[in-house]
C-alpha positions, 0 to 999 in steps of 0.5 A: 499499500502506498504511503498516501493510501488509506484502507476503506475502514481508515477512510471511513473513520477519518471521514466520519470525524470530518462529517461530524465536525462539519455538521457542527460548523454549519449548526454553530455558524448558520447563514455563513455559506462562504465560511462553510465552503472554505472549511469544507475545502480544507477538510476534504484535503485533511481526510488524507492526514487524519489517519496518519495523525490520530493526535490531531483528533485526540486534541480536537484540532479541527474543532479548535481551528474553526473557532476564532480566538476572538471576534470583534464587532463594533459600530462606526459612526461618522459625519458625511460631507452634508454633516449628517451622521452615518453608521457602519459596522466594523469587524476584526476576526482574530482567527489563529495566533499559533505561529505568530501575530494575527495578520490579514487585510481590512476590507471595506465593501457593502458585501462585508458580513461576519461570514465573509470575514470568517471565511477570509480569516480561516483561509488566511491562517493556512496561507500565512503558514505556507509563506514560511514567515511567522504570521498568524491569521486574521481578517477585518473590515466594514460594510462601508463603501469608499466608492463615491465618497470624498477623501474627507468622508473616507478620512472621517470614517477611517478615523472612527474605525481606528478609534475602536480597532486600536484597542485590539491591535499592535505590531506583536499582536495583530497587524492589519493590511489592505484588501478590497476598498482599502488602499494606500489612501485608507491605510494612511488615514488609519495609520495616522489615527493609530499614531495619534491615539497611541502616541507611537510610530510602529509597524502596526499596519502594512501597505504603508507609504514608502515615506513612513515605513512601507516596503517597495514591491508591497503594492505589486506583491500579490499580482507578481507572486501569482504570476511567479506561482503560475510560472513554477507550475508551468516549469513542472511541464517544461513550459513557460509563460512566453507567448501564452494568452492570459485572461485576468479578471478585475482591474484593481491592484492585484489585476494590474500587477498580474498584467505587469508581470505577465508582460515582463515574462512575455505573456499576452494579457487580454482582459480586465473587468469591474462590476459593470462589465468585461473588456477583451482586447484582442491585440493584448494589453500592453504597457501603454494600455496598462498605464491607462488602466492604472490612471483610470482606476487609481486616479480617476476612479472611473469605470472600465468601460472607458477603456473601449472608448480609448482603444477602439479594437477592444470589446466591452461586454456589460455584466448581466447578473441574471446570466449563469456564466461570466463572458470573461471566462468564455474566451479562448486562452492558455491561462486564467488569473481570477483576481476580482472576488470570491466565487467569481468562477462557477461550474459553468465558467470552469467548463467554458475555460476548459472548453476554450483550452485553458491549461493554467488557473492561478488564483489571485483573488481569495477563493474565486472558484466555487467547490464545483469549479475546483472539482472540474479543474482537478478532474481535468488535471490542469495546472491549478494554483489555489488562492491560499498558495498562489496569492500568498505573495501579498501577505508574504511581502507584508511579512517582509515589511514587518521585518524591515519595520522591526529592524528600522531598515528599508530594503531595495526593490530588487532585494524585496522582489528576489525574496518574494520570488524565492518565497513563491518558489518555496510555497510551490515546492511545499505544495507540490511535494506535500501533494506527492507525499499524501498520495495525490501528485499534482493536486496543489489544493491538497498540497496547500491545505495540508502543508499549511495545516500541518505547521499550524496544527503542530504548533497548537499541539506544542502550545497546549490547550489554549 
C-alpha cells in the first residue's frame, strides 16, 4: 500500500469525524455559506492526514481551528460631507495566533458580513503558514463603501474605525493590511489615527507609504507572486509563460500587477473587468494600455468601460447579473488569473475555460472558484494554483515589511522582489511535495491545505490547550 493510501475502514473513520465536525460548523455558524465552503475545502484535503495523525483528533484540532480566538464587532459612526451622521459596522476576526501575531487585510465593501470575514480569516491562517514567515491569521473590515465618497468622508470614517480597532491591535499582536476598498489612502488615514491615539510610530499596519515605513514591491506583491506561482507550475511541464494568452479578471491592484508581471515574462494578457462589465482586447494589453488602466482606476476612479472608448479594437461586454456565466471566462486562452473576488468562477465558467483550452488557473483573488469549479479543474488535471498558495505573495511581502519595520531598515526593490520570488518558489515546492507525499501528485489544493495545516496544527499541539 502506498504511503498516501488509506484502507476503506481508515477512510471511513477519518471521514466520519470530518462529517461530524462539519455538521457542527454549519449548526454553529448558520447563514455563513462562504465560511462553510472554505472549511469544507480544507477538510476534504485533511481526510488524507487524519489517519496518519490520530493526535490531531485526540486534541480536537479541527474543532479548535474553526473557532476564532476572538471576534470583534463594533459600530462606526461618522459625519458625511452634508454633516449628517452615518453608521457602519466594523469587524476584526482574530482567527489563529499559533505561529505568530494575527495578520490579514481590512476590506471596506457593502458585501462585508461576519461570514465573509470568517471565511477570509480561516483561509488566511493556512496561507500565512505556507509563506514560511511567522504570521497567524486574521481578517477585518466594514460594510462601508469608499466608492463615491470624498477623501474627507473616507478620512472621517477611517478615523472612527481606528478609534475602536486600536484597542485590539499592535505590531506583536495583530497587524492589519489592505484588501478590497482599502488602498494606500485608507491605510494612511488609519495609520495616522493609530499614531495619534497611541502616541507611537510602529509597524502596526502594512501597505504603508514608502516615506513612513512601507516596503517597495508591496503594492505589486500579490499580482507578481501569483504570476511567479503560475510560472513554477508550468516549469513542472517544461513550459513557460512566453507567448501564452492570459485572461485576468478585475482591474484593481492585484489585476494590474498580474498584467505587469505577465508582460515582463512575455505573456499576452487580454482582459480586465469591474462590476459593470468585461473588456477583451484582442491585440493584448500592453504597457501603454496598462498605464491607462492604472490612471483610470487609481486616479480617476472611473469605470472600465472607458477603456473601449480609448482603444477602439477592444470589446466591452456589460455584466448581466441574471446570466449563469461570466463572458470573461468564455474566451480562448491558455491561462486564467481570477483576481476580482470570491466565487467569480462557477461550474459553468470552469467548463467554458476548459472548453476554450485553458491549461493554467492561478488564483489571485481569495477563493474565486466555487467547490464545483475546483472539482472540474482537478478532474481535468490542469495546472491549478489555489488562492491560499498562489496569492500568498501579498501577505508574504507584508511579512517582509514587518521585518523591515522591526529592524528600522528599508530594503531595495530588487532585494524585496528576489525574496518574494524565492518565497513563491518555496510555497510551490511545499505544495507539490506535500501533494505527492499524501498520495495525490499534482493536486496543489491538497498540497496547500495539508502543508498549511500541518505547521499550524503542530504548533497548537506544542502550546497546549489554549
